Residue frames as qw, qx, qy, qz and C-alpha x, y, z in Angstrom:
[[0.391, -0.741, -0.487, 0.246, -7.73, -2.70, -9.68],
 [0.254, 0.653, -0.035, 0.713, -7.35, 1.09, -9.31],
 [0.193, 0.166, -0.525, 0.812, -6.67, 3.36, -6.39],
 [0.503, -0.247, 0.056, -0.826, -10.37, 4.12, -5.79],
 [0.853, -0.152, -0.434, -0.246, -11.22, 0.42, -5.48],
 [0.600, 0.068, -0.606, 0.518, -8.33, -0.18, -3.10],
 [0.087, -0.236, 0.324, -0.912, -9.35, 2.88, -1.01],
 [0.697, -0.241, -0.133, -0.662, -12.98, 1.73, -0.80],
 [0.827, -0.045, -0.559, 0.037, -11.88, -1.80, 0.16],
 [0.437, 0.096, -0.575, 0.685, -9.56, -0.59, 2.93],
 [0.219, -0.249, 0.213, -0.919, -12.11, 1.87, 4.25],
 [0.763, -0.248, -0.346, -0.487, -14.74, -0.93, 4.69],
 [0.587, -0.011, -0.713, 0.383, -12.54, -2.64, 7.33],
 [0.482, -0.780, -0.399, -0.013, -13.79, -2.12, 10.89],
 [0.468, -0.813, -0.055, 0.343, -12.53, 1.00, 12.76],
 [0.649, 0.186, 0.218, 0.705, -10.27, 2.17, 9.92],
 [0.027, -0.929, -0.107, 0.352, -9.15, 5.79, 9.87],
 [0.712, 0.463, 0.135, 0.511, -7.09, 7.57, 7.25],
 [0.314, -0.853, 0.042, 0.415, -4.34, 10.03, 7.90],
 [0.672, 0.669, -0.018, 0.316, -1.65, 11.79, 5.87],
 [0.579, -0.751, 0.121, 0.296, 1.37, 12.14, 8.13],
 [0.620, -0.133, 0.447, 0.631, 3.76, 11.91, 5.19],
 [0.049, 0.273, -0.304, -0.911, 2.04, 14.61, 3.12],
 [0.634, 0.346, 0.174, -0.669, -1.06, 14.88, 0.89],
 [0.549, 0.434, -0.606, -0.378, 0.31, 12.34, -1.59],
 [0.339, 0.113, -0.921, 0.155, 0.35, 9.38, 0.84],
 [0.712, -0.408, -0.091, -0.564, -2.81, 7.96, 2.45],
 [0.150, 0.261, -0.880, 0.368, -2.07, 6.05, 5.63],
 [0.721, -0.347, -0.380, -0.463, -4.69, 3.58, 6.86],
 [0.052, 0.300, -0.774, 0.555, -4.75, 2.82, 10.54],
 [0.686, -0.474, -0.482, -0.269, -6.73, 0.72, 13.03],
 [0.691, -0.684, -0.169, 0.164, -6.38, 1.70, 16.67],
 [0.056, -0.948, 0.278, 0.141, -3.67, 4.21, 15.67],
 [0.588, -0.343, 0.660, 0.317, -1.58, 1.44, 14.09],
 [0.380, 0.584, -0.433, -0.571, -0.62, 1.65, 10.45],
 [0.724, 0.003, 0.690, 0.011, -1.50, -1.29, 8.28],
 [0.607, 0.490, 0.497, 0.380, -1.49, 0.16, 4.74],
 [0.050, -0.627, 0.109, 0.770, -0.30, 3.07, 2.68],
 [0.580, 0.572, 0.523, 0.252, -1.43, 4.13, -0.77],
 [0.135, -0.741, 0.161, 0.638, 0.54, 6.63, -2.81],
 [0.674, 0.724, -0.070, -0.131, 1.12, 7.70, -6.39],
 [0.887, 0.056, 0.093, 0.449, 4.23, 6.23, -8.01],
 [0.451, -0.417, 0.124, 0.779, 7.39, 8.29, -8.60],
 [0.009, 0.476, -0.214, -0.853, 6.90, 11.56, -10.44],
 [0.624, 0.436, -0.040, -0.647, 3.87, 10.75, -12.60],
 [0.131, -0.240, 0.940, 0.205, 5.00, 7.17, -13.35],
 [0.732, 0.230, -0.016, -0.641, 2.49, 5.47, -15.76],
 [0.706, -0.021, 0.707, 0.026, 1.77, 1.93, -16.87],
 [0.325, 0.025, 0.719, 0.614, 1.74, 0.63, -20.46],
 [0.101, 0.676, 0.678, 0.271, -1.81, 2.06, -20.96],
 [0.153, 0.497, 0.002, 0.854, -0.89, 5.55, -19.64],
 [0.576, -0.722, -0.295, -0.243, -2.59, 5.20, -16.29],
 [0.144, -0.745, 0.486, -0.434, -0.91, 6.63, -13.19],
 [0.671, 0.027, -0.712, 0.207, 0.94, 3.92, -11.19],
 [0.531, -0.685, 0.152, -0.475, -0.05, 3.63, -7.47],
 [0.382, 0.267, -0.816, 0.343, 2.00, 1.94, -4.77],
 [0.744, -0.507, -0.122, -0.417, 0.19, -0.02, -2.07],
 [0.234, 0.373, -0.800, 0.407, 2.16, -1.06, 1.01],
 [0.793, -0.398, -0.238, -0.394, 0.53, -3.67, 3.27],
 [0.259, -0.560, 0.711, -0.336, 1.77, -4.85, 6.60],
 [0.893, 0.089, -0.372, -0.237, 2.17, -8.64, 6.67],
 [0.837, -0.458, 0.295, 0.057, 3.54, -11.49, 8.76],
 [0.028, -0.707, 0.612, 0.352, 7.26, -11.97, 7.65],
 [0.441, -0.067, 0.880, 0.165, 6.85, -15.60, 6.56],
 [0.477, 0.663, 0.562, -0.131, 3.73, -14.76, 4.59],
 [0.195, 0.895, -0.157, -0.369, 5.34, -11.78, 2.97],
 [0.161, -0.502, 0.771, 0.358, 8.34, -13.90, 1.80],
 [0.464, 0.257, 0.844, 0.072, 5.98, -16.60, 0.42],
 [0.421, 0.809, 0.341, -0.226, 4.02, -13.94, -1.55],
 [0.062, 0.824, -0.402, -0.395, 7.25, -12.51, -2.91],
 [0.342, -0.246, 0.871, 0.253, 8.33, -15.99, -4.04],
 [0.449, 0.445, 0.775, 0.000, 5.07, -16.57, -5.81],
 [0.331, 0.869, 0.364, 0.052, 4.22, -13.19, -7.33],
 [0.592, 0.160, 0.059, 0.788, 6.92, -11.05, -9.05],
 [0.024, -0.697, -0.175, -0.695, 4.84, -7.88, -8.53],
 [0.634, -0.762, -0.119, -0.057, 4.98, -8.30, -4.71],
 [0.551, 0.447, -0.342, 0.617, 8.12, -6.51, -3.61],
 [0.450, -0.375, -0.511, 0.630, 9.37, -5.23, -0.20],
 [0.035, -0.906, -0.416, 0.073, 7.67, -2.09, 0.91],
 [0.405, 0.620, -0.013, 0.672, 9.08, 1.25, -0.23],
 [0.005, 0.544, -0.379, 0.749, 10.68, 3.05, 2.74],
 [0.810, -0.409, 0.034, -0.419, 9.32, 0.37, 5.11],
 [0.469, -0.451, 0.754, -0.096, 10.72, -2.41, 7.20],
 [0.448, 0.351, -0.681, -0.462, 11.42, -5.00, 4.49],
 [0.036, 0.015, -0.985, 0.168, 10.42, -7.92, 6.73],
 [0.186, 0.417, 0.707, -0.540, 6.98, -6.66, 7.61],
 [0.391, 0.683, 0.136, -0.601, 5.93, -4.66, 4.55]]
C-alpha cells in the first residue's frame, strides 16, 4: 500500500478534513477537529529495499487494541512523537 492509497482511504471516511499544523510534510486527518491519523515521509529520504520512499502512518487506537496489534505485527510500533498508549 502506498501513501496515495492510504490518503484516499482516509479521505473517504465521513466528515474528514486534512490539515498541516506540523508543516507541509505531515498531513493530519481530523474528524470534528480531533486528530485520528497522520501521514508523513520517513526520516530524510528514507527508502525501502526497492528504493521507494518510506511513509509513516500514525493511527489513534484504543490502548488494549494497540498493544494487541504490536504483539501480533512487528511492523506496528508506538506512534512517532505521539502518546505511546493511544498511537
